[in-house]
N, CA, C and O atoms as a CHARMM CRD file, in Angstrom:
* protein
*
  276
    1    1 MET  N     -0.22400  -9.16200  23.16500 PROA 1      0.00000
    2    1 MET  CA    -1.02100  -9.14600  21.95000 PROA 1      0.00000
    3    1 MET  C     -0.64100  -7.91600  21.11900 PROA 1      0.00000
    4    1 MET  O     -0.61000  -6.79900  21.63400 PROA 1      0.00000
    5    2 THR  N     -0.35700  -8.12600  19.85200 PROA 2      0.00000
    6    2 THR  CA     0.00700  -7.04400  18.94500 PROA 2      0.00000
    7    2 THR  C     -1.24700  -6.44800  18.31700 PROA 2      0.00000
    8    2 THR  O     -2.10100  -7.16700  17.79700 PROA 2      0.00000
    9    3 VAL  N     -1.34000  -5.13900  18.37500 PROA 3      0.00000
   10    3 VAL  CA    -2.48500  -4.44900  17.78100 PROA 3      0.00000
   11    3 VAL  C     -1.98700  -3.65100  16.58200 PROA 3      0.00000
   12    3 VAL  O     -1.23800  -2.68600  16.72900 PROA 3      0.00000
   13    4 PHE  N     -2.41300  -4.06800  15.39900 PROA 4      0.00000
   14    4 PHE  CA    -2.03100  -3.35700  14.18900 PROA 4      0.00000
   15    4 PHE  C     -2.94800  -2.15600  13.99900 PROA 4      0.00000
   16    4 PHE  O     -4.16800  -2.27300  14.10700 PROA 4      0.00000
   17    5 LYS  N     -2.34700  -0.99500  13.71300 PROA 5      0.00000
   18    5 LYS  CA    -3.13000   0.23000  13.59300 PROA 5      0.00000
   19    5 LYS  C     -3.16100   0.78600  12.17600 PROA 5      0.00000
   20    5 LYS  O     -3.99500   1.63800  11.87000 PROA 5      0.00000
   21    6 TRP  N     -2.26000   0.31700  11.29900 PROA 6      0.00000
   22    6 TRP  CA    -2.18300   0.85300   9.94500 PROA 6      0.00000
   23    6 TRP  C     -2.30900  -0.26100   8.91800 PROA 6      0.00000
   24    6 TRP  O     -1.70100  -1.32100   9.06800 PROA 6      0.00000
   25    7 HSD  N     -3.09100  -0.02400   7.88300 PROA 7      0.00000
   26    7 HSD  CA    -3.37700  -0.97100   6.80500 PROA 7      0.00000
   27    7 HSD  C     -2.85300  -0.36800   5.50400 PROA 7      0.00000
   28    7 HSD  O     -3.35400   0.66500   5.05700 PROA 7      0.00000
   29    8 LEU  N     -1.85200  -1.00000   4.89300 PROA 8      0.00000
   30    8 LEU  CA    -1.25300  -0.50700   3.65400 PROA 8      0.00000
   31    8 LEU  C     -1.63400  -1.42700   2.50600 PROA 8      0.00000
   32    8 LEU  O     -1.32900  -2.61900   2.52200 PROA 8      0.00000
   33    9 ARG  N     -2.30700  -0.85600   1.50400 PROA 9      0.00000
   34    9 ARG  CA    -2.68300  -1.60700   0.30500 PROA 9      0.00000
   35    9 ARG  C     -1.74500  -1.19600  -0.82900 PROA 9      0.00000
   36    9 ARG  O     -1.64400  -0.01500  -1.16200 PROA 9      0.00000
   37   10 ILE  N     -1.06200  -2.17800  -1.41900 PROA 10     0.00000
   38   10 ILE  CA    -0.08700  -1.93000  -2.47900 PROA 10     0.00000
   39   10 ILE  C     -0.59700  -2.59900  -3.75200 PROA 10     0.00000
   40   10 ILE  O     -0.72100  -3.82200  -3.81200 PROA 10     0.00000
   41   11 THR  N     -0.89000  -1.78900  -4.76600 PROA 11     0.00000
   42   11 THR  CA    -1.38800  -2.30700  -6.04400 PROA 11     0.00000
   43   11 THR  C     -0.35400  -2.02600  -7.13100 PROA 11     0.00000
   44   11 THR  O      0.02200  -0.87400  -7.35000 PROA 11     0.00000
   45   12 ASN  N      0.10300  -3.07500  -7.81000 PROA 12     0.00000
   46   12 ASN  CA     1.10500  -2.94500  -8.86200 PROA 12     0.00000
   47   12 ASN  C      0.39800  -2.88100 -10.21700 PROA 12     0.00000
   48   12 ASN  O     -0.03700  -3.90100 -10.75100 PROA 12     0.00000
   49   13 TRP  N      0.29100  -1.67600 -10.76100 PROA 13     0.00000
   50   13 TRP  CA    -0.41700  -1.48600 -12.02200 PROA 13     0.00000
   51   13 TRP  C      0.38000  -1.99100 -13.21900 PROA 13     0.00000
   52   13 TRP  O     -0.20900  -2.30100 -14.25400 PROA 13     0.00000
   53   14 ASN  N      1.70400  -2.08200 -13.10400 PROA 14     0.00000
   54   14 ASN  CA     2.51000  -2.66600 -14.18300 PROA 14     0.00000
   55   14 ASN  C      2.15500  -4.13600 -14.38000 PROA 14     0.00000
   56   14 ASN  O      2.02400  -4.59400 -15.51500 PROA 14     0.00000
   57   15 ASP  N      2.00000  -4.86900 -13.29700 PROA 15     0.00000
   58   15 ASP  CA     1.63500  -6.28400 -13.39200 PROA 15     0.00000
   59   15 ASP  C      0.22400  -6.46300 -13.93000 PROA 15     0.00000
   60   15 ASP  O     -0.04300  -7.41700 -14.66100 PROA 15     0.00000
   61   16 ILE  N     -0.66800  -5.57000 -13.58400 PROA 16     0.00000
   62   16 ILE  CA    -2.04300  -5.65700 -14.09000 PROA 16     0.00000
   63   16 ILE  C     -2.04800  -5.43800 -15.60200 PROA 16     0.00000
   64   16 ILE  O     -2.71800  -6.16500 -16.33500 PROA 16     0.00000
   65   17 GLN  N     -1.29500  -4.42400 -16.07200 PROA 17     0.00000
   66   17 GLN  CA    -1.22000  -4.16200 -17.51000 PROA 17     0.00000
   67   17 GLN  C     -0.50400  -5.27500 -18.25800 PROA 17     0.00000
   68   17 GLN  O     -0.79600  -5.52000 -19.42900 PROA 17     0.00000
   69   18 ALA  N      0.43600  -5.95600 -17.59400 PROA 18     0.00000
   70   18 ALA  CA     1.16700  -7.07000 -18.21700 PROA 18     0.00000
   71   18 ALA  C      0.37200  -8.37500 -18.12900 PROA 18     0.00000
   72   18 ALA  O      0.85800  -9.42600 -18.54500 PROA 18     0.00000
   73   19 LYS  N     -0.82900  -8.31000 -17.59600 PROA 19     0.00000
   74   19 LYS  CA    -1.74200  -9.45500 -17.46600 PROA 19     0.00000
   75   19 LYS  C     -1.20900 -10.54900 -16.54100 PROA 19     0.00000
   76   19 LYS  O     -1.53600 -11.72300 -16.71300 PROA 19     0.00000
   77   20 LYS  N     -0.38200 -10.16000 -15.55300 PROA 20     0.00000
   78   20 LYS  CA     0.06300 -11.12200 -14.55500 PROA 20     0.00000
   79   20 LYS  C     -1.15100 -11.56300 -13.75100 PROA 20     0.00000
   80   20 LYS  O     -1.97300 -10.73100 -13.36900 PROA 20     0.00000
   81   21 TYR  N     -1.27400 -12.84200 -13.49500 PROA 21     0.00000
   82   21 TYR  CA    -2.45500 -13.42900 -12.84100 PROA 21     0.00000
   83   21 TYR  C     -3.72700 -13.07500 -13.60100 PROA 21     0.00000
   84   21 TYR  O     -4.77900 -12.87800 -12.99200 PROA 21     0.00000
   85   22 GLY  N     -3.64000 -12.99300 -14.91100 PROA 22     0.00000
   86   22 GLY  CA    -4.79500 -12.68000 -15.74000 PROA 22     0.00000
   87   22 GLY  C     -5.19200 -11.21200 -15.67000 PROA 22     0.00000
   88   22 GLY  O     -6.28400 -10.85200 -16.11000 PROA 22     0.00000
   89   23 GLY  N     -4.33000 -10.35700 -15.12500 PROA 23     0.00000
   90   23 GLY  CA    -4.63200  -8.93700 -15.00000 PROA 23     0.00000
   91   23 GLY  C     -5.60200  -8.62400 -13.87600 PROA 23     0.00000
   92   23 GLY  O     -6.15500  -7.52600 -13.81500 PROA 23     0.00000
   93   24 ASP  N     -5.81100  -9.58900 -12.98200 PROA 24     0.00000
   94   24 ASP  CA    -6.75900  -9.41900 -11.88700 PROA 24     0.00000
   95   24 ASP  C     -6.21500  -8.44000 -10.84800 PROA 24     0.00000
   96   24 ASP  O     -5.09300  -8.59900 -10.36800 PROA 24     0.00000
   97   25 ILE  N     -7.00300  -7.43800 -10.50500 PROA 25     0.00000
   98   25 ILE  CA    -6.55200  -6.40500  -9.56500 PROA 25     0.00000
   99   25 ILE  C     -6.35300  -6.97500  -8.16100 PROA 25     0.00000
  100   25 ILE  O     -5.44700  -6.54100  -7.44900 PROA 25     0.00000
  101   26 TYR  N     -7.17400  -7.92900  -7.75300 PROA 26     0.00000
  102   26 TYR  CA    -7.05100  -8.48000  -6.40600 PROA 26     0.00000
  103   26 TYR  C     -5.81200  -9.35600  -6.24900 PROA 26     0.00000
  104   26 TYR  O     -5.19400  -9.37200  -5.18500 PROA 26     0.00000
  105   27 CYS  N     -5.45000 -10.07700  -7.29300 PROA 27     0.00000
  106   27 CYS  CA    -4.24700 -10.91400  -7.23200 PROA 27     0.00000
  107   27 CYS  C     -2.97000 -10.08100  -7.31300 PROA 27     0.00000
  108   27 CYS  O     -1.90900 -10.53500  -6.88400 PROA 27     0.00000
  109   28 ASN  N     -3.05800  -8.87800  -7.85200 PROA 28     0.00000
  110   28 ASN  CA    -1.89700  -7.99600  -7.97700 PROA 28     0.00000
  111   28 ASN  C     -1.86700  -6.93100  -6.88200 PROA 28     0.00000
  112   28 ASN  O     -1.16000  -5.93100  -7.00400 PROA 28     0.00000
  113   29 THR  N     -2.62600  -7.14400  -5.82400 PROA 29     0.00000
  114   29 THR  CA    -2.66100  -6.22700  -4.68800 PROA 29     0.00000
  115   29 THR  C     -2.17100  -6.96200  -3.45400 PROA 29     0.00000
  116   29 THR  O     -2.57700  -8.09000  -3.17600 PROA 29     0.00000
  117   30 ARG  N     -1.29300  -6.30000  -2.72500 PROA 30     0.00000
  118   30 ARG  CA    -0.72800  -6.86900  -1.50900 PROA 30     0.00000
  119   30 ARG  C     -1.16000  -6.01600  -0.32300 PROA 30     0.00000
  120   30 ARG  O     -1.29300  -4.79900  -0.44900 PROA 30     0.00000
  121   31 ILE  N     -1.38000  -6.64100   0.81800 PROA 31     0.00000
  122   31 ILE  CA    -1.78300  -5.94900   2.03000 PROA 31     0.00000
  123   31 ILE  C     -0.68700  -6.13700   3.07800 PROA 31     0.00000
  124   31 ILE  O     -0.20100  -7.24800   3.29100 PROA 31     0.00000
  125   32 GLU  N     -0.31000  -5.04900   3.72300 PROA 32     0.00000
  126   32 GLU  CA     0.65900  -5.08900   4.81600 PROA 32     0.00000
  127   32 GLU  C      0.03400  -4.40300   6.02300 PROA 32     0.00000
  128   32 GLU  O     -0.73100  -3.45000   5.87000 PROA 32     0.00000
  129   33 TRP  N      0.35500  -4.88200   7.21800 PROA 33     0.00000
  130   33 TRP  CA    -0.15700  -4.32000   8.46600 PROA 33     0.00000
  131   33 TRP  C      1.00400  -3.78100   9.28200 PROA 33     0.00000
  132   33 TRP  O      2.07600  -4.38700   9.32000 PROA 33     0.00000
  133   34 PHE  N      0.79600  -2.63800   9.94000 PROA 34     0.00000
  134   34 PHE  CA     1.84900  -1.99800  10.72300 PROA 34     0.00000
  135   34 PHE  C      1.29200  -1.49100  12.04200 PROA 34     0.00000
  136   34 PHE  O      0.09800  -1.22600  12.17500 PROA 34     0.00000
  137   35 ILE  N      2.18900  -1.36300  13.01600 PROA 35     0.00000
  138   35 ILE  CA     1.80300  -0.87000  14.33100 PROA 35     0.00000
  139   35 ILE  C      1.93000   0.64700  14.39300 PROA 35     0.00000
  140   35 ILE  O      1.02500   1.32300  14.88300 PROA 35     0.00000
  141   36 THR  N      3.05300   1.19500  13.89600 PROA 36     0.00000
  142   36 THR  CA     3.26300   2.64200  13.95500 PROA 36     0.00000
  143   36 THR  C      3.45800   3.21400  12.55500 PROA 36     0.00000
  144   36 THR  O      3.79000   2.49800  11.61100 PROA 36     0.00000
  145   37 LEU  N      3.24500   4.50100  12.45100 PROA 37     0.00000
  146   37 LEU  CA     3.43400   5.19200  11.18400 PROA 37     0.00000
  147   37 LEU  C      4.90800   5.18400  10.77800 PROA 37     0.00000
  148   37 LEU  O      5.21900   5.11200   9.59000 PROA 37     0.00000
  149   38 ASP  N      5.80400   5.25700  11.73900 PROA 38     0.00000
  150   38 ASP  CA     7.23700   5.18400  11.43400 PROA 38     0.00000
  151   38 ASP  C      7.61800   3.84000  10.82600 PROA 38     0.00000
  152   38 ASP  O      8.51500   3.77200   9.98700 PROA 38     0.00000
  153   39 ASP  N      6.94600   2.77500  11.24000 PROA 39     0.00000
  154   39 ASP  CA     7.18900   1.45500  10.63900 PROA 39     0.00000
  155   39 ASP  C      6.83000   1.46000   9.15400 PROA 39     0.00000
  156   39 ASP  O      7.51300   0.83300   8.34400 PROA 39     0.00000
  157   40 VAL  N      5.76400   2.16600   8.80500 PROA 40     0.00000
  158   40 VAL  CA     5.33700   2.26100   7.39700 PROA 40     0.00000
  159   40 VAL  C      6.40000   2.99100   6.58400 PROA 40     0.00000
  160   40 VAL  O      6.79500   2.52700   5.51400 PROA 40     0.00000
  161   41 TRP  N      6.86500   4.13400   7.08900 PROA 41     0.00000
  162   41 TRP  CA     7.85700   4.92100   6.35400 PROA 41     0.00000
  163   41 TRP  C      9.16700   4.14300   6.20500 PROA 41     0.00000
  164   41 TRP  O      9.82800   4.23900   5.17000 PROA 41     0.00000
  165   42 ASP  N      9.54500   3.37700   7.22500 PROA 42     0.00000
  166   42 ASP  CA    10.74500   2.54700   7.12100 PROA 42     0.00000
  167   42 ASP  C     10.57700   1.45300   6.07700 PROA 42     0.00000
  168   42 ASP  O     11.51200   1.15700   5.33300 PROA 42     0.00000
  169   43 PHE  N      9.40100   0.85400   6.01700 PROA 43     0.00000
  170   43 PHE  CA     9.11100  -0.20100   5.04800 PROA 43     0.00000
  171   43 PHE  C      9.16000   0.33200   3.61100 PROA 43     0.00000
  172   43 PHE  O      9.74700  -0.29000   2.72500 PROA 43     0.00000
  173   44 LEU  N      8.53100   1.50000   3.39800 PROA 44     0.00000
  174   44 LEU  CA     8.47700   2.07500   2.04700 PROA 44     0.00000
  175   44 LEU  C      9.77600   2.75900   1.64200 PROA 44     0.00000
  176   44 LEU  O     10.17000   2.69800   0.47700 PROA 44     0.00000
  177   45 GLY  N     10.43400   3.40200   2.57800 PROA 45     0.00000
  178   45 GLY  CA    11.62800   4.17800   2.26000 PROA 45     0.00000
  179   45 GLY  C     11.30400   5.59600   1.82500 PROA 45     0.00000
  180   45 GLY  O     12.19900   6.34100   1.42800 PROA 45     0.00000
  181   46 PHE  N     10.05400   5.97200   1.89300 PROA 46     0.00000
  182   46 PHE  CA     9.60700   7.32800   1.57200 PROA 46     0.00000
  183   46 PHE  C      8.27700   7.55900   2.27700 PROA 46     0.00000
  184   46 PHE  O      7.67000   6.62500   2.80000 PROA 46     0.00000
  185   47 LYS  N      7.82900   8.82200   2.28500 PROA 47     0.00000
  186   47 LYS  CA     6.55900   9.15800   2.92600 PROA 47     0.00000
  187   47 LYS  C      5.48400   9.38500   1.87800 PROA 47     0.00000
  188   47 LYS  O      5.76000   9.87100   0.78100 PROA 47     0.00000
  189   48 LEU  N      4.27000   9.03300   2.22500 PROA 48     0.00000
  190   48 LEU  CA     3.11900   9.24700   1.35700 PROA 48     0.00000
  191   48 LEU  C      2.48100  10.59000   1.68000 PROA 48     0.00000
  192   48 LEU  O      2.67800  11.15000   2.75900 PROA 48     0.00000
  193   49 LYS  N      1.71600  11.08800   0.72500 PROA 49     0.00000
  194   49 LYS  CA     1.04100  12.37100   0.89400 PROA 49     0.00000
  195   49 LYS  C     -0.19700  12.20000   1.76700 PROA 49     0.00000
  196   49 LYS  O     -0.96000  11.24900   1.60000 PROA 49     0.00000
  197   50 LYS  N     -0.38700  13.13100   2.69800 PROA 50     0.00000
  198   50 LYS  CA    -1.54800  13.10600   3.59300 PROA 50     0.00000
  199   50 LYS  C     -2.81400  13.36800   2.80100 PROA 50     0.00000
  200   50 LYS  O     -2.87400  14.31000   2.01100 PROA 50     0.00000
  201   51 GLN  N     -3.81900  12.54200   3.00900 PROA 51     0.00000
  202   51 GLN  CA    -5.12600  12.67800   2.36900 PROA 51     0.00000
  203   51 GLN  C     -6.19000  12.82300   3.45600 PROA 51     0.00000
  204   51 GLN  O     -5.88000  12.78000   4.64700 PROA 51     0.00000
  205   52 LYS  N     -7.43100  12.99200   3.04500 PROA 52     0.00000
  206   52 LYS  CA    -8.51900  13.19000   3.99800 PROA 52     0.00000
  207   52 LYS  C     -8.72300  11.97400   4.90300 PROA 52     0.00000
  208   52 LYS  O     -9.01600  12.13400   6.08800 PROA 52     0.00000
  209   53 THR  N     -8.57500  10.77500   4.36800 PROA 53     0.00000
  210   53 THR  CA    -8.83300   9.56600   5.15500 PROA 53     0.00000
  211   53 THR  C     -7.58800   8.74100   5.44300 PROA 53     0.00000
  212   53 THR  O     -7.70400   7.59600   5.88100 PROA 53     0.00000
  213   54 GLY  N     -6.41100   9.28700   5.21300 PROA 54     0.00000
  214   54 GLY  CA    -5.17600   8.55300   5.47700 PROA 54     0.00000
  215   54 GLY  C     -4.02600   9.12600   4.66400 PROA 54     0.00000
  216   54 GLY  O     -3.80800  10.33800   4.65200 PROA 54     0.00000
  217   55 TYR  N     -3.29100   8.25200   3.98500 PROA 55     0.00000
  218   55 TYR  CA    -2.16700   8.64600   3.14200 PROA 55     0.00000
  219   55 TYR  C     -2.23400   7.84600   1.85200 PROA 55     0.00000
  220   55 TYR  O     -2.74100   6.72400   1.83600 PROA 55     0.00000
  221   56 SER  N     -1.71900   8.42700   0.76200 PROA 56     0.00000
  222   56 SER  CA    -1.67400   7.68300  -0.49300 PROA 56     0.00000
  223   56 SER  C     -0.63100   8.28200  -1.42100 PROA 56     0.00000
  224   56 SER  O     -0.16000   9.40200  -1.22100 PROA 56     0.00000
  225   57 GLY  N     -0.28400   7.51400  -2.43300 PROA 57     0.00000
  226   57 GLY  CA     0.66400   7.97500  -3.43000 PROA 57     0.00000
  227   57 GLY  C      0.93600   6.90400  -4.46000 PROA 57     0.00000
  228   57 GLY  O      0.59200   5.73700  -4.27400 PROA 57     0.00000
  229   58 ILE  N      1.56300   7.32000  -5.56000 PROA 58     0.00000
  230   58 ILE  CA     1.96000   6.40500  -6.63300 PROA 58     0.00000
  231   58 ILE  C      3.43400   6.62800  -6.90600 PROA 58     0.00000
  232   58 ILE  O      3.88300   7.76400  -7.06400 PROA 58     0.00000
  233   59 LYS  N      4.18500   5.53700  -6.96100 PROA 59     0.00000
  234   59 LYS  CA     5.60600   5.60200  -7.28600 PROA 59     0.00000
  235   59 LYS  C      5.92400   4.43400  -8.20200 PROA 59     0.00000
  236   59 LYS  O      5.63600   3.28400  -7.87100 PROA 59     0.00000
  237   60 ASP  N      6.51900   4.72600  -9.35800 PROA 60     0.00000
  238   60 ASP  CA     6.87500   3.69700 -10.34900 PROA 60     0.00000
  239   60 ASP  C      5.67500   2.83500 -10.72300 PROA 60     0.00000
  240   60 ASP  O      5.80200   1.61700 -10.85700 PROA 60     0.00000
  241   61 ASN  N      4.51300   3.45900 -10.89300 PROA 61     0.00000
  242   61 ASN  CA     3.26600   2.81300 -11.29100 PROA 61     0.00000
  243   61 ASN  C      2.79000   1.78300 -10.26600 PROA 61     0.00000
  244   61 ASN  O      2.08500   0.83700 -10.61700 PROA 61     0.00000
  245   62 VAL  N      3.16900   1.96300  -9.01600 PROA 62     0.00000
  246   62 VAL  CA     2.68100   1.16000  -7.89500 PROA 62     0.00000
  247   62 VAL  C      1.92500   2.11100  -6.97200 PROA 62     0.00000
  248   62 VAL  O      2.46500   3.12200  -6.52500 PROA 62     0.00000
  249   63 GLU  N      0.67100   1.77100  -6.69600 PROA 63     0.00000
  250   63 GLU  CA    -0.19700   2.61700  -5.87800 PROA 63     0.00000
  251   63 GLU  C     -0.15000   2.16600  -4.42100 PROA 63     0.00000
  252   63 GLU  O     -0.24200   0.97600  -4.12000 PROA 63     0.00000
  253   64 TYR  N     -0.00500   3.13600  -3.52900 PROA 64     0.00000
  254   64 TYR  CA     0.04300   2.87400  -2.09200 PROA 64     0.00000
  255   64 TYR  C     -1.10200   3.62900  -1.42700 PROA 64     0.00000
  256   64 TYR  O     -1.24300   4.83600  -1.62100 PROA 64     0.00000
  257   65 VAL  N     -1.91800   2.93000  -0.64900 PROA 65     0.00000
  258   65 VAL  CA    -3.01900   3.54300   0.08100 PROA 65     0.00000
  259   65 VAL  C     -2.90500   3.07600   1.52900 PROA 65     0.00000
  260   65 VAL  O     -2.97800   1.88100   1.81500 PROA 65     0.00000
  261   66 LEU  N     -2.72700   4.02900   2.43200 PROA 66     0.00000
  262   66 LEU  CA    -2.54000   3.74200   3.84500 PROA 66     0.00000
  263   66 LEU  C     -3.71100   4.30000   4.63900 PROA 66     0.00000
  264   66 LEU  O     -4.00800   5.49100   4.55500 PROA 66     0.00000
  265   67 THR  N     -4.37500   3.45100   5.40600 PROA 67     0.00000
  266   67 THR  CA    -5.48800   3.89100   6.23500 PROA 67     0.00000
  267   67 THR  C     -5.27900   3.40500   7.65900 PROA 67     0.00000
  268   67 THR  O     -4.62500   2.39000   7.90000 PROA 67     0.00000
  269   68 ARG  N     -5.84300   4.14100   8.58600 PROA 68     0.00000
  270   68 ARG  CA    -5.76000   3.77000   9.99600 PROA 68     0.00000
  271   68 ARG  C     -6.92600   2.84700  10.32400 PROA 68     0.00000
  272   68 ARG  O     -8.06000   3.10000   9.91700 PROA 68     0.00000
  273   69 VAL  N     -6.64600   1.79100  11.05100 PROA 69     0.00000
  274   69 VAL  CA    -7.67600   0.79400  11.40000 PROA 69     0.00000
  275   69 VAL  C     -8.29900   1.18300  12.71100 PROA 69     0.00000
  276   69 VAL  O     -9.19000   0.48900  13.20100 PROA 69     0.00000
């Protein structure tokens, strides 16, 4: 059984401003699940800044929020 420990929320603000899917924030947000923190960094190709409740950052107007489950 695979136990996912990291939850990555990816919100594309360019698509929201361009009114893709009617500009709906939920339709322009993607969720990814990961087992290890190294898997997240490999997926993104960069590291996010450490925050109080996880990691987060913005790159090219795409917001990344990583929390531990």
